[in-house]
Residue frames as qw, qx, qy, qz and C-alpha x, y, z in Angstrom:
[[0.632, 0.221, -0.406, -0.622, 15.88, 23.64, 12.52],
 [0.794, -0.140, 0.494, -0.326, 14.21, 20.43, 13.13],
 [0.416, -0.150, 0.823, 0.355, 15.06, 17.16, 11.34],
 [0.498, 0.395, -0.276, -0.721, 13.96, 17.35, 7.70],
 [0.557, 0.037, 0.828, -0.061, 12.04, 14.27, 6.56],
 [0.637, 0.637, 0.225, -0.371, 11.02, 15.36, 3.08],
 [0.105, 0.698, -0.599, -0.378, 14.22, 14.68, 1.20],
 [0.804, 0.284, -0.466, -0.236, 15.12, 11.72, -1.03],
 [0.955, -0.274, -0.088, 0.078, 16.50, 8.47, 0.39],
 [0.734, 0.285, -0.163, 0.594, 19.98, 9.47, -0.57],
 [0.057, 0.651, -0.134, 0.745, 19.61, 12.74, 1.30],
 [0.686, -0.642, -0.027, -0.343, 18.49, 11.22, 4.66],
 [0.881, -0.364, 0.082, 0.291, 21.87, 10.46, 6.17],
 [0.390, -0.592, 0.378, 0.595, 25.54, 11.04, 5.42],
 [0.638, 0.729, -0.010, -0.246, 25.79, 12.28, 1.89],
 [0.871, 0.122, 0.179, 0.441, 28.44, 10.75, -0.51],
 [0.332, -0.690, 0.166, 0.622, 31.53, 13.02, -0.82],
 [0.398, 0.198, 0.576, 0.686, 30.84, 14.03, -4.46],
 [0.058, -0.444, -0.312, -0.838, 29.77, 17.46, -5.56],
 [0.210, -0.383, -0.760, 0.481, 28.50, 17.95, -1.96],
 [0.123, 0.272, 0.191, -0.935, 27.09, 21.34, -2.46],
 [0.424, 0.007, -0.557, -0.714, 24.85, 20.19, -5.23],
 [0.430, -0.244, -0.869, 0.029, 23.62, 17.30, -3.08],
 [0.107, -0.336, -0.532, 0.770, 22.97, 19.74, -0.17],
 [0.300, 0.144, -0.163, -0.929, 20.93, 21.90, -2.58],
 [0.488, -0.125, -0.745, -0.438, 18.91, 18.96, -3.79],
 [0.344, -0.309, -0.814, 0.350, 18.21, 17.94, -0.22],
 [0.012, 0.323, 0.361, -0.875, 17.04, 21.38, 0.81],
 [0.359, 0.097, -0.380, -0.847, 14.93, 21.93, -2.31],
 [0.451, -0.198, -0.843, -0.213, 13.21, 18.58, -1.88],
 [0.227, -0.377, -0.717, 0.541, 12.46, 19.41, 1.77],
 [0.164, 0.277, 0.073, -0.944, 10.96, 22.73, 0.78],
 [0.404, 0.033, -0.588, -0.700, 8.97, 21.29, -2.05],
 [0.443, -0.258, -0.858, -0.019, 7.51, 18.52, 0.15],
 [0.421, -0.728, -0.174, -0.513, 6.61, 20.97, 2.87],
 [0.793, -0.328, -0.356, 0.370, 9.06, 19.63, 5.46],
 [0.347, -0.237, -0.139, 0.897, 10.62, 23.10, 5.50],
 [0.100, 0.818, 0.562, -0.068, 8.11, 25.93, 5.73],
 [0.280, 0.711, 0.072, 0.641, 8.28, 29.53, 4.47],
 [0.287, -0.840, 0.172, -0.427, 9.99, 31.58, 7.03],
 [0.922, -0.369, 0.017, 0.112, 11.71, 28.54, 8.69],
 [0.115, -0.863, 0.479, 0.114, 15.36, 29.28, 9.61],
 [0.901, 0.320, -0.214, 0.202, 18.21, 27.40, 7.94],
 [0.416, -0.828, 0.373, 0.045, 21.12, 27.12, 10.39],
 [0.549, 0.636, -0.540, -0.061, 24.33, 26.24, 8.49],
 [0.086, -0.424, 0.852, -0.294, 25.96, 24.29, 11.40],
 [0.637, 0.018, 0.610, -0.472, 22.88, 22.34, 12.17],
 [0.822, 0.465, -0.052, -0.325, 22.25, 21.34, 8.55],
 [0.375, 0.640, -0.669, 0.052, 25.86, 20.31, 8.20],
 [0.277, -0.271, 0.849, -0.360, 25.67, 18.07, 11.22],
 [0.764, 0.219, 0.379, -0.474, 22.40, 16.58, 10.08],
 [0.809, 0.547, -0.144, -0.160, 23.83, 15.60, 6.65],
 [0.868, -0.303, 0.258, 0.298, 27.29, 14.68, 7.92],
 [0.624, 0.540, 0.111, 0.554, 29.22, 17.11, 5.91],
 [0.400, -0.230, -0.197, 0.865, 31.44, 20.08, 6.68],
 [0.150, 0.765, 0.363, -0.511, 29.98, 23.64, 6.63],
 [0.110, -0.402, 0.457, 0.786, 31.77, 24.60, 3.44],
 [0.000, -0.199, -0.812, -0.549, 29.40, 22.82, 1.01],
 [0.064, -0.703, -0.683, 0.187, 26.40, 23.86, 3.05],
 [0.098, -0.668, -0.069, 0.735, 27.54, 27.42, 2.94],
 [0.053, -0.197, 0.633, 0.746, 27.93, 27.17, -0.85],
 [0.025, -0.420, -0.876, -0.236, 24.57, 25.54, -1.27],
 [0.088, -0.734, -0.477, 0.475, 22.85, 28.22, 0.88],
 [0.050, -0.523, 0.214, 0.823, 24.46, 30.99, -1.22],
 [0.003, -0.024, -0.764, -0.645, 23.22, 29.34, -4.45],
 [0.088, -0.551, -0.830, -0.016, 19.72, 28.75, -3.08],
 [0.035, -0.687, -0.277, 0.671, 19.50, 32.42, -2.07],
 [0.025, 0.333, -0.497, -0.801, 20.44, 33.38, -5.68],
 [0.093, -0.199, -0.890, -0.400, 17.80, 30.90, -6.94],
 [0.431, -0.332, -0.108, -0.832, 15.07, 32.40, -4.77],
 [0.682, -0.315, -0.658, -0.059, 14.49, 29.40, -2.54],
 [0.558, -0.509, -0.414, 0.507, 16.05, 31.03, 0.56],
 [0.109, 0.866, 0.038, 0.486, 16.49, 34.63, 1.75],
 [0.636, -0.165, -0.384, 0.649, 19.03, 36.26, 4.07],
 [0.160, -0.908, -0.168, -0.348, 18.29, 39.21, 6.28],
 [0.242, 0.530, -0.490, 0.648, 20.77, 41.17, 8.39],
 [0.246, -0.308, 0.624, -0.675, 20.70, 40.02, 12.07],
 [0.811, 0.026, 0.201, -0.549, 18.05, 37.44, 11.24],
 [0.424, -0.264, 0.847, 0.183, 20.15, 34.89, 9.25],
 [0.260, 0.142, -0.713, -0.636, 18.85, 32.67, 6.44],
 [0.518, 0.198, 0.683, -0.475, 15.33, 31.26, 6.13],
 [0.325, 0.339, 0.804, 0.365, 13.05, 29.70, 3.51],
 [0.006, -0.036, -0.172, -0.984, 11.71, 32.47, 1.43],
 [0.233, 0.581, 0.685, -0.373, 8.16, 33.76, 2.06],
 [0.148, 0.272, 0.522, 0.795, 6.18, 35.29, -0.87],
 [0.296, 0.312, 0.319, -0.845, 3.57, 37.91, -0.77],
 [0.610, 0.500, 0.597, -0.146, 0.44, 37.24, -2.81],
 [0.391, 0.862, -0.097, -0.307, 1.51, 39.86, -5.31],
 [0.113, -0.595, 0.763, 0.226, 4.93, 38.18, -5.72],
 [0.516, 0.062, 0.854, -0.038, 3.23, 34.88, -6.19],
 [0.595, 0.697, 0.350, -0.191, 1.01, 36.22, -9.02],
 [0.237, 0.832, -0.424, -0.269, 4.05, 37.82, -10.75],
 [0.268, -0.373, 0.879, 0.126, 5.81, 34.39, -10.59],
 [0.587, 0.342, 0.715, -0.165, 2.76, 32.61, -11.88],
 [0.515, 0.804, 0.129, -0.267, 2.32, 34.88, -14.86],
 [0.149, 0.756, -0.595, -0.228, 5.94, 34.90, -15.93],
 [0.414, -0.189, 0.890, 0.016, 6.23, 31.13, -15.39],
 [0.648, 0.516, 0.518, -0.213, 3.19, 30.68, -17.66],
 [0.442, 0.844, -0.183, -0.242, 4.90, 32.73, -20.43],
 [0.067, -0.636, 0.759, 0.126, 8.24, 30.95, -20.06],
 [0.523, -0.005, 0.849, -0.077, 6.64, 27.44, -20.22],
 [0.664, 0.648, 0.300, -0.221, 4.58, 28.33, -23.21],
 [0.326, 0.806, -0.458, -0.186, 7.79, 29.42, -25.03],
 [0.326, -0.410, 0.852, -0.009, 9.55, 26.24, -23.77],
 [0.676, 0.284, 0.663, -0.154, 6.80, 24.09, -25.32],
 [0.537, 0.808, -0.061, -0.233, 7.09, 25.94, -28.56],
 [0.125, 0.722, -0.675, -0.086, 10.83, 25.27, -28.71],
 [0.477, -0.221, 0.844, -0.108, 10.51, 21.70, -27.48],
 [0.765, 0.438, 0.387, -0.270, 8.05, 20.83, -30.18],
 [0.526, 0.773, -0.327, -0.137, 10.62, 21.71, -32.83],
 [0.115, 0.625, -0.764, 0.110, 13.31, 19.60, -31.16],
 [0.782, -0.217, 0.443, -0.380, 11.36, 16.66, -29.88],
 [0.336, 0.373, -0.845, -0.185, 12.97, 13.23, -30.50],
 [0.776, -0.200, -0.510, -0.312, 11.53, 9.83, -29.99],
 [0.529, -0.054, -0.672, 0.515, 13.79, 9.29, -26.94],
 [0.102, -0.144, 0.305, -0.936, 12.23, 12.47, -25.45],
 [0.668, -0.190, -0.302, -0.653, 8.77, 11.11, -26.02],
 [0.750, -0.112, -0.647, 0.083, 9.81, 8.00, -24.21],
 [0.248, 0.037, -0.524, 0.814, 11.18, 9.91, -21.17],
 [0.373, -0.117, 0.110, -0.914, 7.98, 12.04, -20.93],
 [0.752, -0.150, -0.468, -0.439, 5.72, 8.90, -21.46],
 [0.601, -0.058, -0.719, 0.344, 7.58, 7.12, -18.61],
 [0.029, 0.036, -0.426, 0.903, 7.04, 10.07, -16.36],
 [0.536, -0.110, -0.161, -0.821, 3.45, 10.26, -17.35],
 [0.727, -0.127, -0.660, -0.141, 2.93, 6.52, -16.68],
 [0.381, -0.102, -0.654, 0.645, 4.33, 7.11, -13.11],
 [0.228, -0.034, 0.184, -0.956, 1.90, 10.07, -12.73],
 [0.680, -0.175, -0.445, -0.556, -1.07, 7.85, -13.70],
 [0.655, -0.175, -0.708, 0.197, -0.05, 5.38, -11.07],
 [0.171, -0.059, -0.486, 0.855, 0.41, 8.11, -8.47],
 [0.423, -0.128, -0.080, -0.894, -3.04, 9.39, -9.34],
 [0.721, -0.173, -0.619, -0.258, -4.46, 5.89, -9.01],
 [0.598, -0.177, -0.643, 0.444, -2.81, 5.56, -5.64],
 [0.272, -0.906, -0.282, -0.161, -3.82, 8.96, -4.45],
 [0.702, -0.314, -0.063, 0.636, -0.16, 9.82, -3.75],
 [0.127, 0.982, 0.140, -0.007, -0.24, 13.68, -3.77],
 [0.329, -0.813, 0.372, 0.305, 3.43, 14.24, -2.90],
 [0.561, -0.084, 0.678, 0.468, 4.74, 11.83, -5.54],
 [0.428, 0.706, 0.514, 0.230, 2.38, 13.39, -8.08],
 [0.054, -0.983, 0.038, 0.172, 3.78, 16.82, -7.22],
 [0.459, -0.548, 0.563, 0.415, 7.34, 15.60, -7.76],
 [0.548, 0.208, 0.704, 0.401, 6.54, 14.00, -11.02],
 [0.279, 0.883, 0.378, 0.007, 4.70, 16.99, -12.23],
 [0.151, -0.899, 0.280, 0.302, 7.80, 19.14, -11.62],
 [0.535, -0.255, 0.692, 0.411, 9.92, 16.44, -13.38],
 [0.504, 0.601, 0.592, 0.183, 7.57, 16.50, -16.45],
 [0.170, 0.978, 0.113, -0.038, 7.91, 20.28, -16.82],
 [0.328, -0.758, 0.455, 0.332, 11.55, 20.36, -16.22],
 [0.631, 0.043, 0.693, 0.345, 12.03, 17.72, -18.93],
 [0.415, 0.804, 0.396, 0.157, 10.21, 19.95, -21.36],
 [0.102, -0.963, 0.187, 0.163, 12.45, 22.81, -20.41],
 [0.530, -0.458, 0.631, 0.333, 15.55, 20.62, -21.03],
 [0.592, 0.399, 0.618, 0.328, 14.22, 19.40, -24.44],
 [0.245, 0.954, 0.150, -0.086, 13.69, 23.09, -25.46],
 [0.800, 0.083, 0.063, 0.591, 17.47, 23.42, -25.34],
 [0.116, 0.790, -0.028, 0.602, 17.65, 27.13, -24.37],
 [0.575, -0.126, -0.551, 0.591, 19.99, 27.55, -21.43],
 [0.053, -0.191, 0.182, -0.963, 18.87, 31.13, -20.66],
 [0.622, -0.322, -0.305, -0.646, 15.23, 30.09, -20.62],
 [0.768, -0.179, -0.600, 0.135, 16.11, 27.13, -18.41],
 [0.412, -0.022, -0.484, 0.771, 17.93, 29.22, -15.90],
 [0.301, -0.228, 0.017, -0.926, 15.12, 31.81, -15.72],
 [0.751, -0.291, -0.445, -0.393, 12.68, 28.96, -15.15],
 [0.664, -0.087, -0.624, 0.402, 14.82, 27.72, -12.34],
 [0.093, 0.121, -0.345, 0.926, 14.80, 31.02, -10.54],
 [0.515, -0.183, -0.021, -0.837, 10.99, 30.93, -10.55],
 [0.520, -0.042, -0.850, -0.075, 10.67, 27.32, -9.53],
 [0.199, -0.160, -0.767, 0.589, 10.20, 27.83, -5.86],
 [0.280, 0.154, 0.172, -0.932, 7.58, 30.53, -6.08],
 [0.592, 0.057, -0.497, -0.632, 5.51, 28.62, -8.56],
 [0.601, -0.113, -0.791, 0.006, 5.63, 25.40, -6.49],
 [0.049, 0.042, 0.570, -0.819, 4.78, 27.37, -3.43],
 [0.558, 0.089, -0.035, -0.824, 1.43, 27.89, -5.05],
 [0.684, 0.060, -0.653, -0.321, 1.13, 24.35, -6.23],
 [0.325, 0.007, -0.835, 0.443, 2.07, 22.95, -2.75],
 [0.232, 0.070, 0.423, -0.873, -0.48, 25.25, -1.07],
 [0.661, 0.170, -0.006, -0.731, -3.22, 23.86, -3.31],
 [0.299, 0.269, -0.886, -0.233, -2.17, 20.27, -3.92],
 [0.215, 0.116, 0.883, -0.401, -4.65, 18.87, -1.43],
 [0.553, 0.488, 0.261, -0.623, -7.52, 20.10, -3.75],
 [0.225, 0.430, -0.699, -0.525, -6.07, 18.37, -6.90],
 [0.931, 0.166, 0.194, -0.261, -7.93, 15.69, -8.78],
 [0.391, -0.557, 0.655, 0.329, -4.88, 13.57, -9.30],
 [0.607, 0.258, 0.717, 0.227, -6.22, 11.35, -12.07],
 [0.392, 0.872, 0.292, 0.001, -7.42, 14.34, -13.98],
 [0.184, -0.862, 0.378, 0.285, -4.02, 16.05, -13.42],
 [0.520, -0.229, 0.743, 0.354, -2.38, 13.06, -15.11],
 [0.541, 0.579, 0.592, 0.148, -4.85, 13.17, -18.01],
 [0.192, 0.971, 0.022, -0.144, -4.04, 16.90, -18.61],
 [0.269, -0.663, 0.606, 0.346, -0.34, 16.07, -18.86],
 [0.595, 0.180, 0.739, 0.259, -1.29, 13.39, -21.37],
 [0.394, 0.847, 0.357, 0.003, -3.05, 16.08, -23.42],
 [0.043, -0.913, 0.316, 0.256, 0.12, 18.28, -23.24],
 [0.469, -0.320, 0.743, 0.354, 2.36, 15.32, -24.33],
 [0.575, 0.496, 0.631, 0.159, -0.04, 14.68, -27.31],
 [0.262, 0.954, 0.088, -0.114, 0.26, 18.35, -28.38],
 [0.286, -0.733, 0.537, 0.304, 4.02, 18.11, -28.14],
 [0.582, -0.042, 0.764, 0.274, 4.10, 14.93, -30.27],
 [0.537, 0.782, 0.313, -0.048, 2.42, 16.91, -33.18],
 [0.598, -0.084, 0.195, 0.773, 5.71, 18.78, -33.45],
 [0.114, 0.757, 0.382, 0.518, 3.54, 21.88, -34.04],
 [0.353, 0.074, -0.394, 0.846, 5.05, 24.74, -32.11],
 [0.322, -0.304, -0.045, -0.895, 1.89, 26.89, -31.97],
 [0.763, -0.348, -0.401, -0.368, -0.28, 24.02, -30.82],
 [0.686, -0.128, -0.550, 0.458, 2.28, 22.97, -28.13],
 [0.116, 0.144, -0.301, 0.936, 2.56, 26.56, -26.78],
 [0.521, -0.321, -0.164, -0.774, -1.25, 26.85, -26.65],
 [0.794, -0.258, -0.545, -0.078, -1.57, 23.56, -24.97],
 [0.539, -0.034, -0.506, 0.673, 0.96, 24.58, -22.33],
 [0.128, -0.231, 0.140, -0.954, -0.71, 27.89, -21.65],
 [0.684, -0.338, -0.317, -0.564, -4.04, 26.17, -21.22],
 [0.759, -0.144, -0.598, 0.215, -2.50, 23.53, -19.05],
 [0.330, 0.041, -0.463, 0.822, -0.97, 26.04, -16.64],
 [0.300, -0.224, 0.058, -0.925, -3.93, 28.30, -16.46],
 [0.782, -0.264, -0.316, -0.468, -6.23, 25.37, -15.67],
 [0.395, 0.275, -0.792, 0.374, -3.77, 23.92, -13.10],
 [0.095, -0.133, -0.844, 0.510, -5.49, 22.14, -10.35],
 [0.427, 0.037, 0.011, -0.904, -9.01, 23.03, -11.49],
 [0.105, 0.237, 0.966, -0.012, -11.30, 20.04, -10.59],
 [0.123, -0.531, -0.607, -0.578, -14.88, 20.41, -11.91],
 [0.386, -0.804, -0.411, -0.190, -16.72, 23.21, -10.02],
 [0.584, -0.657, -0.098, 0.467, -13.63, 24.54, -8.30],
 [0.146, 0.966, -0.149, -0.150, -11.45, 27.61, -8.86],
 [0.851, 0.297, -0.125, 0.415, -8.15, 27.34, -10.59],
 [0.605, -0.291, -0.186, 0.717, -4.98, 28.98, -9.50],
 [0.133, 0.329, 0.207, 0.912, -5.71, 32.18, -11.44],
 [0.451, -0.668, -0.419, -0.419, -9.10, 32.46, -9.69],
 [0.707, -0.526, -0.352, 0.316, -7.49, 31.96, -6.34],
 [0.501, -0.083, -0.025, 0.861, -4.90, 34.67, -6.90],
 [0.071, -0.496, -0.286, -0.817, -7.39, 37.10, -8.19],
 [0.579, -0.674, -0.446, -0.110, -9.21, 36.57, -4.89],
 [0.677, -0.438, -0.195, 0.559, -6.05, 37.45, -2.98],
 [0.376, -0.328, 0.115, 0.859, -4.65, 40.33, -4.94],
 [0.362, 0.662, 0.117, -0.646, -7.41, 41.59, -7.17],
 [0.806, 0.559, 0.195, 0.008, -7.83, 41.26, -10.96],
 [0.554, -0.450, 0.400, 0.575, -4.31, 40.85, -12.47],
 [0.284, 0.599, -0.452, -0.597, -2.81, 41.81, -15.78],
 [0.940, 0.255, -0.020, -0.227, -3.40, 39.33, -18.54],
 [0.726, -0.343, 0.505, 0.316, -0.76, 36.67, -19.02],
 [0.387, 0.772, -0.320, -0.390, 1.36, 37.65, -21.91]]
């Protein structure tokens, strides 16, 4: 495996000796989400340990967890690699994720506190700046942070864990299409979502989230993710 250049600054060198397996997981996930690690690319435990300056034990633990989370896959005689998805699997991930996030928005609207609004507003402000700068990679990371914050506000641990297991498949779709995004419009759509949450109306927040996800990355005159997946796998079942 070549040197990964997509991780955070903390991840680019020797990692601090605290909860090493979690830091290794963060490093690998960021590398996958940034595209530094591609679907199907092998993950060699010993090479990754050397690169990060840690022993193989935390790397082994991180790899095991990432397999369970769906980021990596292990095959007999082939080793571990970044998971590849079929178009059908991506569609299934997309539809389930839409349902989960709609529920999360419903729950979050009931629990939303002013400090939560501040956190989401700060992320949104950074998204606006990323859109102005044309920084696609930063926008993608902030987009994920915005949605994950809503899941955390929702306060349902089971829902959050389910969301995490679908995270990679969903962001595989986003990463594949991120070059087509109108970044400033994407920031505005997150503003609309935040405004719906601020009403504390569960139904309105859920509807806004569903609309937000279904319209993801749809610049004027271009297909959205749903249209793109339909072209790949045929007309899907309706999102429930």
